[in-house]
C-alpha positions as a Markdown table, in Angstrom:
| # | Residue | x | y | z |
|---|---|---|---|---|
| 1 | Unk | -12.5 | -21.5 | 4.2 |
| 2 | Unk | -9.0 | -22.9 | 4.0 |
| 3 | Unk | -7.1 | -22.8 | 7.2 |
| 4 | Unk | -3.4 | -23.0 | 8.1 |
| 5 | Unk | -2.2 | -26.6 | 7.9 |
| 6 | Unk | -5.5 | -27.6 | 6.2 |
| 7 | Unk | -5.3 | -31.4 | 5.8 |
| 8 | Unk | -7.5 | -31.3 | 2.7 |
| 9 | Unk | -4.8 | -29.5 | 0.7 |
| 10 | Unk | -1.1 | -30.0 | -0.2 |
| 11 | Unk | 1.5 | -27.9 | -1.9 |
| 12 | Unk | 2.7 | -29.0 | -5.4 |
| 13 | Unk | 6.1 | -27.9 | -6.7 |
| 14 | Unk | 6.7 | -28.2 | -10.5 |
| 15 | Unk | 10.2 | -27.5 | -11.6 |
| 16 | Unk | 12.0 | -27.9 | -14.9 |
| 17 | Unk | 13.9 | -26.1 | -17.7 |
| 18 | Unk | 12.5 | -23.3 | -19.9 |
| 19 | Unk | 9.8 | -24.4 | -22.3 |
| 20 | Unk | 9.0 | -27.7 | -20.6 |
| 21 | Unk | 5.3 | -26.6 | -20.3 |
| 22 | Unk | 5.4 | -26.0 | -16.6 |
| 23 | Unk | 3.2 | -22.9 | -16.5 |
| 24 | Unk | 0.4 | -24.5 | -18.7 |
| 25 | Unk | 0.5 | -27.7 | -16.7 |
| 26 | Unk | 0.6 | -26.1 | -13.3 |
| 27 | Unk | -2.3 | -23.8 | -14.2 |
| 28 | Unk | -4.4 | -26.7 | -15.4 |
| 29 | Unk | -3.5 | -28.8 | -12.4 |
| 30 | Unk | -4.5 | -26.0 | -10.1 |
| 31 | Unk | -7.8 | -25.5 | -11.9 |
| 32 | Unk | -8.7 | -29.2 | -11.6 |
| 33 | Unk | -7.8 | -29.3 | -7.9 |
| 34 | Unk | -9.3 | -25.9 | -7.0 |
| 35 | Unk | -5.8 | -24.8 | -5.9 |
| 36 | Unk | -4.0 | -21.5 | -6.3 |
| 37 | Unk | -1.6 | -21.3 | -9.2 |
| 38 | Unk | 1.6 | -19.3 | -8.6 |
| 39 | Unk | 3.8 | -18.6 | -11.7 |
| 40 | Unk | 7.2 | -17.7 | -10.2 |
| 41 | Unk | 8.7 | -17.3 | -13.6 |
| 42 | Unk | 6.2 | -14.4 | -14.2 |
| 43 | Unk | 7.5 | -12.8 | -11.0 |
| 44 | Unk | 11.1 | -12.9 | -12.3 |
| 45 | Unk | 10.0 | -11.6 | -15.6 |
| 46 | Unk | 8.3 | -8.7 | -13.9 |
| 47 | Unk | 11.6 | -7.7 | -12.2 |
| 48 | Unk | 13.4 | -8.1 | -15.5 |
| 49 | Unk | 10.9 | -5.9 | -17.3 |
| 50 | Unk | 11.3 | -3.3 | -14.6 |
| 51 | Unk | 15.1 | -3.5 | -14.8 |
| 52 | Unk | 15.0 | -3.0 | -18.6 |
| 53 | Unk | 12.7 | 0.1 | -18.2 |
| 54 | Unk | 15.1 | 1.5 | -15.6 |
| 55 | Unk | 18.2 | 0.7 | -17.8 |
| 56 | Unk | 19.7 | -1.5 | -15.0 |
| 57 | Unk | 22.3 | -3.9 | -16.3 |
| 58 | Unk | 22.0 | -7.6 | -15.1 |
| 59 | Unk | 25.5 | -7.3 | -13.6 |
| 60 | Unk | 24.6 | -4.3 | -11.4 |
| 61 | Unk | 23.8 | -6.4 | -8.3 |
| 62 | Unk | 23.3 | -3.4 | -6.0 |
| 63 | Unk | 20.8 | -1.6 | -8.3 |
| 64 | Unk | 18.9 | -4.9 | -8.9 |
| 65 | Unk | 18.7 | -5.6 | -5.2 |
| 66 | Unk | 17.2 | -2.1 | -4.6 |
| 67 | Unk | 14.8 | -2.5 | -7.5 |
| 68 | Unk | 13.5 | -5.9 | -6.3 |
| 69 | Unk | 12.7 | -4.6 | -2.8 |
| 70 | Unk | 10.8 | -1.7 | -4.2 |
| 71 | Unk | 8.4 | -3.5 | -6.5 |
| 72 | Unk | 4.8 | -4.6 | -5.9 |
| 73 | Unk | 4.0 | -7.7 | -7.9 |
| 74 | Unk | 0.6 | -9.2 | -7.9 |
| 75 | Unk | -0.6 | -12.4 | -9.6 |
| 76 | Unk | -4.4 | -12.4 | -10.2 |
| 77 | Unk | -6.4 | -15.4 | -11.5 |
| 78 | Unk | -8.6 | -14.8 | -14.5 |
| 79 | Unk | -10.7 | -16.5 | -17.2 |
| 80 | Unk | -7.9 | -16.2 | -19.7 |
| 81 | Unk | -5.1 | -17.2 | -17.4 |
| 82 | Unk | -3.1 | -15.3 | -14.8 |
| 83 | Unk | -2.8 | -11.5 | -14.9 |
| 84 | Unk | 0.4 | -10.0 | -13.7 |
| 85 | Unk | 0.4 | -6.6 | -12.2 |
| 86 | Unk | 3.7 | -4.6 | -11.6 |
| 87 | Unk | 3.1 | -1.6 | -9.4 |
| 88 | Unk | -0.5 | -1.7 | -10.4 |
| 89 | Unk | 0.1 | -1.9 | -14.2 |
| 90 | Unk | -0.9 | -4.9 | -16.2 |
| 91 | Unk | 2.3 | -6.4 | -17.7 |
| 92 | Unk | 1.0 | -9.8 | -18.5 |
| 93 | Unk | 1.9 | -9.6 | -22.2 |
| 94 | Unk | 5.0 | -7.4 | -22.0 |
| 95 | Unk | 6.9 | -9.7 | -19.6 |
| 96 | Unk | 6.7 | -12.3 | -22.4 |
| 97 | Unk | 8.7 | -10.2 | -24.9 |
| 98 | Unk | 11.9 | -11.6 | -26.4 |
| 99 | Unk | 13.9 | -8.8 | -24.8 |
| 100 | Unk | 12.8 | -10.0 | -21.3 |
| 101 | Unk | 13.2 | -13.7 | -22.2 |
| 102 | Unk | 16.8 | -13.2 | -23.3 |
| 103 | Unk | 18.0 | -11.8 | -20.0 |
| 104 | Unk | 15.6 | -13.1 | -17.4 |
| 105 | Unk | 18.0 | -15.9 | -16.3 |
| 106 | Unk | 20.7 | -13.3 | -15.7 |
| 107 | Unk | 18.4 | -11.2 | -13.5 |
| 108 | Unk | 17.2 | -14.4 | -11.7 |
| 109 | Unk | 20.7 | -15.2 | -10.7 |
| 110 | Unk | 20.8 | -12.1 | -8.4 |
| 111 | Unk | 20.9 | -13.3 | -4.8 |
| 112 | Unk | 18.7 | -10.5 | -3.4 |
| 113 | Unk | 16.2 | -10.8 | -6.2 |
| 114 | Unk | 15.8 | -14.5 | -5.4 |
| 115 | Unk | 15.6 | -13.8 | -1.6 |
| 116 | Unk | 12.9 | -11.2 | -2.0 |
| 117 | Unk | 10.8 | -13.2 | -4.5 |
| 118 | Unk | 11.4 | -16.5 | -2.6 |
| 119 | Unk | 10.0 | -14.9 | 0.6 |
| 120 | Unk | 7.0 | -13.7 | -1.3 |
| 121 | Unk | 6.4 | -17.2 | -2.7 |
| 122 | Unk | 6.7 | -18.9 | 0.6 |
| 123 | Unk | 4.2 | -16.6 | 2.1 |
| 124 | Unk | 1.8 | -17.3 | -0.6 |
| 125 | Unk | 2.2 | -21.1 | 0.0 |
| 126 | Unk | 2.0 | -21.0 | 3.8 |
| 127 | Unk | -1.8 | -21.8 | 3.8 |
| 128 | Unk | -1.4 | -24.9 | 1.5 |
| 129 | Unk | -3.4 | -25.6 | -1.6 |
| 130 | Unk | -0.8 | -24.1 | -4.0 |
| 131 | Unk | 0.6 | -25.2 | -7.3 |
| 132 | Unk | 3.9 | -23.4 | -7.9 |
| 133 | Unk | 6.2 | -23.8 | -10.9 |
| 134 | Unk | 9.7 | -22.5 | -11.5 |
| 135 | Unk | 13.3 | -23.7 | -11.4 |
| 136 | Unk | 14.0 | -24.2 | -7.7 |
| 137 | Unk | 10.7 | -24.7 | -6.1 |
| 138 | Unk | 11.1 | -28.2 | -4.8 |
| 139 | Unk | 14.8 | -27.8 | -4.0 |
| 140 | Unk | 14.8 | -24.3 | -2.5 |
| 141 | Unk | 11.6 | -22.4 | -2.2 |
| 142 | Unk | 9.2 | -25.1 | -1.0 |
| 143 | Unk | 11.5 | -28.0 | 0.1 |
| 144 | Unk | 8.7 | -29.5 | 2.2 |
| 145 | Unk | 6.1 | -29.6 | -0.6 |
| 146 | Unk | 4.2 | -32.8 | -0.5 |
| 147 | Unk | 4.4 | -33.4 | -4.2 |
| 148 | Unk | 7.4 | -32.5 | -6.4 |
| 149 | Unk | 7.5 | -33.0 | -10.1 |
| 150 | Unk | 10.5 | -32.2 | -12.4 |
| 151 | Unk | 9.0 | -31.7 | -15.8 |
| 152 | Unk | 11.3 | -31.8 | -18.8 |
| 153 | Unk | 11.5 | -32.3 | -22.6 |
| 154 | Unk | 14.2 | -32.3 | -25.2 |
| 155 | Unk | 15.6 | -28.9 | -26.3 |
| 156 | Unk | 14.3 | -29.6 | -29.8 |
| 157 | Unk | 10.7 | -30.2 | -28.5 |
| 158 | Unk | 10.8 | -27.2 | -26.2 |
| 159 | Unk | 12.0 | -25.0 | -29.1 |
| 160 | Unk | 9.3 | -26.3 | -31.4 |
| 161 | Unk | 6.6 | -25.6 | -28.8 |
| 162 | Unk | 7.8 | -22.1 | -28.2 |
| 163 | Unk | 8.1 | -21.5 | -32.0 |
| 164 | Unk | 4.4 | -22.4 | -32.5 |
| 165 | Unk | 3.4 | -20.2 | -29.5 |
| 166 | Unk | 5.0 | -17.1 | -30.8 |
| 167 | Unk | 4.5 | -17.7 | -34.6 |
| 168 | Unk | 3.8 | -14.4 | -36.3 |
| 169 | Unk | 4.5 | -12.4 | -33.1 |
| 170 | Unk | 8.3 | -12.4 | -33.0 |
| 171 | Unk | 10.9 | -12.5 | -35.7 |
| 172 | Unk | 13.0 | -15.5 | -34.7 |
| 173 | Unk | 13.8 | -18.8 | -36.3 |
| 174 | Unk | 13.4 | -22.3 | -34.8 |
| 175 | Unk | 17.2 | -22.7 | -34.7 |
| 176 | Unk | 17.6 | -19.4 | -32.8 |
| 177 | Unk | 15.0 | -20.5 | -30.2 |
| 178 | Unk | 16.7 | -23.9 | -29.7 |
| 179 | Unk | 20.1 | -22.2 | -29.1 |
| 180 | Unk | 18.6 | -19.6 | -26.8 |
| 181 | Unk | 16.8 | -22.4 | -24.8 |
| 182 | Unk | 20.0 | -24.4 | -24.5 |
| 183 | Unk | 21.9 | -21.2 | -23.4 |
| 184 | Unk | 19.2 | -20.5 | -20.8 |
| 185 | Unk | 19.4 | -24.1 | -19.5 |
| 186 | Unk | 23.2 | -23.6 | -19.0 |
| 187 | Unk | 22.7 | -20.3 | -17.2 |
| 188 | Unk | 20.0 | -21.8 | -14.9 |
| 189 | Unk | 22.0 | -24.9 | -14.1 |
| 190 | Unk | 25.3 | -23.1 | -13.4 |
| 191 | Unk | 24.2 | -20.1 | -11.3 |
| 192 | Unk | 25.5 | -20.1 | -7.8 |
| 193 | Unk | 22.2 | -19.1 | -6.1 |
| 194 | Unk | 19.4 | -21.8 | -6.2 |
| 195 | Unk | 20.4 | -23.4 | -9.5 |
| 196 | Unk | 18.1 | -25.5 | -11.6 |
| 197 | Unk | 18.3 | -29.0 | -10.1 |
| 198 | Unk | 16.0 | -31.9 | -9.7 |
| 199 | Unk | 15.1 | -32.4 | -6.0 |
| 200 | Unk | 16.1 | -35.8 | -4.8 |
| 201 | Unk | 12.5 | -36.7 | -3.9 |
| 202 | Unk | 11.0 | -35.3 | -7.1 |
| 203 | Unk | 9.3 | -37.4 | -9.8 |
| 204 | Unk | 10.9 | -36.8 | -13.2 |
| 205 | Unk | 8.4 | -36.6 | -16.0 |
| 206 | Unk | 9.5 | -36.3 | -19.6 |
| 207 | Unk | 6.8 | -34.6 | -21.6 |
| 208 | Unk | 8.5 | -34.8 | -25.0 |
| 209 | Unk | 6.0 | -37.3 | -26.4 |
| 210 | Unk | 3.1 | -36.5 | -24.1 |
| 211 | Unk | 0.0 | -34.3 | -24.6 |
| 212 | Unk | -0.6 | -31.6 | -22.1 |
| 213 | Unk | -3.7 | -33.3 | -20.8 |
| 214 | Unk | -1.8 | -36.5 | -20.2 |
| 215 | Unk | 0.8 | -34.7 | -18.0 |
| 216 | Unk | -2.0 | -32.8 | -16.1 |
| 217 | Unk | -3.9 | -36.0 | -15.5 |
| 218 | Unk | -0.8 | -37.8 | -14.2 |
| 219 | Unk | 0.0 | -35.0 | -11.8 |
| 220 | Unk | -3.6 | -34.6 | -10.5 |
| 221 | Unk | -3.7 | -38.4 | -9.9 |
| 222 | Unk | -0.3 | -38.2 | -8.0 |
| 223 | Unk | -1.6 | -35.3 | -6.0 |
| 224 | Unk | -4.7 | -37.1 | -4.8 |
| 225 | Unk | -2.5 | -40.1 | -3.8 |
| 226 | Unk | -0.2 | -37.8 | -1.8 |
| 227 | Unk | -3.2 | -36.1 | -0.2 |
| 228 | Unk | -4.6 | -39.5 | 0.9 |
| 229 | Unk | -1.2 | -40.5 | 2.3 |
| 230 | Unk | -1.0 | -37.2 | 4.2 |
| 231 | Unk | -4.3 | -37.7 | 6.0 |
């Protein structure tokens, strides 16, 4: 059983802009290493979905703060990926709706929302052996993570990947997606609380021309090197 400070495990932080493939890569890296995958974006999406249902505006900081502290969010591993439970309800699919996507960056800019979810994320990572992806993991949530990767790709490539992913499911053009991703990048980079930045000690990896398995393989190799150095 894994113990606190287990020298056989490290924490891996994967940051980057929307659509860079962080979640897919992080999940596969965790699978290969036998680590726990934590999708922080799903946590922010769960808060956003709850805010939409409660008709809370992104600008209503007080209401959002109260909402965030009242929610029970669980991330459960499964054969088909991670299941997200919000107050016991499976919201895995609904948090990926376009309505949620369009305002999640605004909700994520709320200071209390970030404090509440950040504390949850640090607690999950305390025992090591975690692969966590998001916007500010290496710079803010897990600044002491042994391996930090900043995964990026061009806006055009990220929009193309997203377009293929939702093809036939959502009525949106490739051009709209590209604009929305660019807008989201700007919001993530310019927010006052824990903005999207590349940690000084992070390895920058551009996945524009790389296959998913190539990215995963590179990060797994890096993690094993870091683990050997930590021993």
